[in-house]
Each structure stands twice: as structure tokens, then as C-alpha cells.
C-alpha positions as CSV (number, residue, x, y, z in Angstrom):
1,M,-25.5,28.1,-12.1
2,S,-26.5,27.7,-8.2
3,S,-26.0,30.1,-5.9
4,R,-23.5,27.3,-3.8
5,T,-21.1,26.8,-6.6
6,R,-20.7,30.9,-6.8
7,A,-18.1,32.3,-4.2
8,R,-20.3,35.4,-2.9
9,G,-18.4,38.1,-0.9
10,T,-15.1,36.4,-0.8
11,A,-12.4,38.6,-0.1
12,G,-9.9,38.7,-2.7
13,V,-12.2,37.3,-5.3
14,H,-13.9,39.2,-7.8
15,T,-16.8,37.3,-10.2
16,V,-17.0,38.4,-14.0
17,R,-20.1,37.5,-15.6
18,I,-20.5,37.5,-19.6
19,P,-24.0,38.5,-20.8
20,H,-26.1,35.8,-22.8
21,Q,-25.0,35.7,-26.4
22,R,-27.3,36.4,-29.3
23,G,-29.3,33.4,-30.4
24,R,-28.3,31.1,-27.6
25,R,-31.4,31.8,-25.0
26,S,-31.7,28.4,-23.4
27,A,-27.7,28.5,-22.7
28,Q,-26.3,29.2,-19.1
29,P,-24.3,32.6,-19.1
30,F,-20.4,32.1,-18.7
31,V,-19.1,32.7,-15.1
32,V,-15.4,33.8,-14.9
33,V,-13.9,34.0,-11.5
34,V,-10.6,35.9,-11.5
35,P,-8.5,35.9,-8.2
36,E,-7.3,39.5,-7.2
37,R,-3.5,39.7,-7.4
38,P,-1.9,40.9,-4.2
39,S,-0.3,44.4,-4.1
40,L,3.4,44.7,-4.5
41,T,3.7,46.1,-0.9
42,R,1.8,42.8,0.6
43,E,3.8,40.2,-1.2
44,A,6.8,42.6,0.4
45,L,5.2,42.6,3.8
46,T,4.7,38.9,3.3
47,A,8.1,38.2,2.4
48,I,9.5,40.4,5.6
49,G,7.3,38.4,7.8
50,G,8.0,35.2,6.6
51,L,11.9,35.9,6.8
52,L,11.5,37.4,10.7
53,W,9.3,34.6,11.3
54,R,12.2,31.9,9.7
55,F,14.7,33.6,11.8
56,R,13.1,34.4,15.1
57,R,15.2,32.7,17.6
58,P,18.7,34.4,16.0
59,L,16.8,37.7,16.4
60,A,15.2,37.4,20.0
61,P,17.4,40.3,21.2
62,T,16.1,42.3,18.3
63,G,12.5,41.9,19.1
64,L,13.2,42.5,22.8
65,A,15.0,45.8,22.2
66,L,12.1,46.9,20.0
67,L,9.6,46.0,22.6
68,A,11.4,47.7,25.5
69,W,11.1,51.2,23.6
70,P,7.5,51.6,23.7
71,L,6.9,49.7,27.0
72,T,9.1,52.2,28.6
73,A,7.4,55.0,26.7
74,I,3.7,53.8,28.2
75,L,5.6,53.4,31.7
76,H,7.1,57.0,31.2
77,A,3.8,58.5,30.2
78,I,1.6,56.6,32.9
79,A,3.9,56.3,35.8
80,W,7.2,58.5,35.6
81,W,8.0,57.2,39.0
82,S,8.1,53.7,38.0
83,G,11.6,54.4,37.3
84,L,12.6,54.9,40.7
85,L,11.2,51.1,41.4
86,L,13.2,49.7,38.3
87,A,16.5,51.3,39.5
88,P,17.6,48.6,42.1
89,A,16.9,45.9,39.5
90,A,20.5,47.4,38.0
91,L,22.2,46.0,40.9
92,A,21.0,42.1,40.5
93,P,23.3,41.5,37.9
94,V,26.2,42.5,39.9
95,L,25.1,40.5,43.0
96,W,24.5,37.4,40.9
97,V,28.3,37.8,39.6
98,L,29.1,37.9,43.5
99,V,27.0,34.9,44.6
100,M,28.3,32.8,41.7
101,Q,31.9,33.6,42.4
102,R,31.5,32.2,45.8
103,R,29.4,29.5,45.1
104,R,31.6,28.1,42.0
105,P,34.7,30.1,41.6
106,A,35.4,30.8,38.2
107,R,38.3,32.0,36.0
108,S,39.5,32.9,32.4
109,S,37.0,32.9,29.7
110,V,34.0,32.0,32.3
111,L,34.8,34.7,34.3
112,G,34.8,37.0,31.4
113,W,31.5,35.7,30.3
114,R,30.1,36.3,33.9
115,V,31.3,39.8,34.3
116,G,30.1,40.7,30.5
117,L,26.8,39.4,31.1
118,A,26.3,40.9,34.2
119,L,27.6,44.1,32.5
120,L,25.1,44.1,29.7
121,A,22.4,43.1,32.2
122,T,23.5,46.1,34.4
123,V,23.4,48.4,31.4
124,T,20.0,47.2,30.2
125,A,18.1,47.3,33.5
126,A,19.7,50.9,34.1
127,W,18.7,51.9,30.5
128,T,15.2,50.7,31.6
129,A,15.0,52.5,34.6
130,F,16.2,55.7,33.0
131,A,13.8,55.1,30.0
132,A,10.9,54.7,32.1
133,G,11.8,57.7,34.6
134,F,12.7,60.5,31.8
135,G,11.2,59.0,28.6
136,P,13.2,56.7,26.1
137,L,14.5,59.5,23.5
138,A,15.7,61.8,26.8
139,G,19.2,63.0,26.4
140,P,21.6,59.9,25.6
141,L,19.5,57.0,26.1
142,P,18.9,56.3,22.1
143,L,22.5,55.8,21.8
144,F,22.7,53.7,24.9
145,W,19.8,51.6,23.4
146,L,21.4,51.5,20.0
147,L,25.0,50.6,21.8
148,T,23.3,47.9,24.0
149,W,20.9,46.0,21.3
150,L,24.1,45.8,18.9
151,I,26.4,44.6,21.5
152,T,23.7,42.1,22.9
153,Q,22.5,41.0,19.6
154,T,26.3,40.2,18.5
155,A,26.9,38.4,21.9
156,W,23.8,36.4,21.2
157,L,24.8,35.5,17.8
158,I,28.5,34.5,19.1
159,V,26.9,32.1,21.9
160,R,24.3,30.6,19.4
161,R,27.1,29.7,16.8
162,S,29.4,28.3,19.6
163,H,26.8,25.7,20.7
């Protein structure tokens, strides 16, 4: 058997050789290639990864929330004063609502969505500033993170379903 047809060093493939049989000196040896079966952990992680990839758009707020946690922890570890720089960003959503109400006045449900989104964005920006300043595990910050994530994910799913 030529070395070109054999899989050498291929990940996940084992080559098992059966030695020569007696009485058949001129015959080539049998070569059996047995693929390695993936472990149960690998199959479970593949299934979970596939589901996360399939539902990546509906789970966008969850991904951002999970990304915010280590980012604020790193920001806190490197430069705790960055929370002071992020604090004014908490006022931006309130200013946005005021500008939008002046340019395009709204009533009822549109105004409710604007105020709700501004409130959610203000809480998120404030959490980011506090987490960068004091660390994401300080005081009630984990609870605020959890509630903000839950409300944001729920609102995201409602808005996506209605459109």
C-alpha cells in the first residue's frame, strides 16, 4: 500500500494494521482505518453551539450582556477611573427622548416605548459606569445586571415578534 493513500497523523483517525497471515507471504497486509468517535462532551458542546448559532439574532441581548461583564471587569482592573468617564453616557438616552419629543412629538404607545427604551439604556449605561468604577460584583450590581438583561431580552423578543 502506498504512503499516499494512508492517513498519517490525521486528527481523529487511527490506523490499525493486521499482521501478515501465515501461508500468504506475497499478499499485502490488511489496513483498517477506524474513525475516532467524538466524546459525549464534544457532541453536547457541538449541539449547544449549533443552537446558539441558529438563534443568534433572538439572543443578541444575551450575548451583549455576557460580553459586558468581563469587559467591565477588565476596565475596572486596568483603569477604575474609567467609570467616571462613562458616567455622563447615562444621560444621553434622556437627552435623546427630549430631542425626539421636540422634533417629532409622540403620544401613547410610541412615547411609552421611547421612555422605556431611554430608561433601559440609562440603567445599562449607569451599570456599565458603576461596574467599571467599582467592579461588576460590587454590591447590588449583579442583581441590576440580571434584571436589566431579563428586561432587555424580553423586550427584544417582543419587538422582534411584532415586526
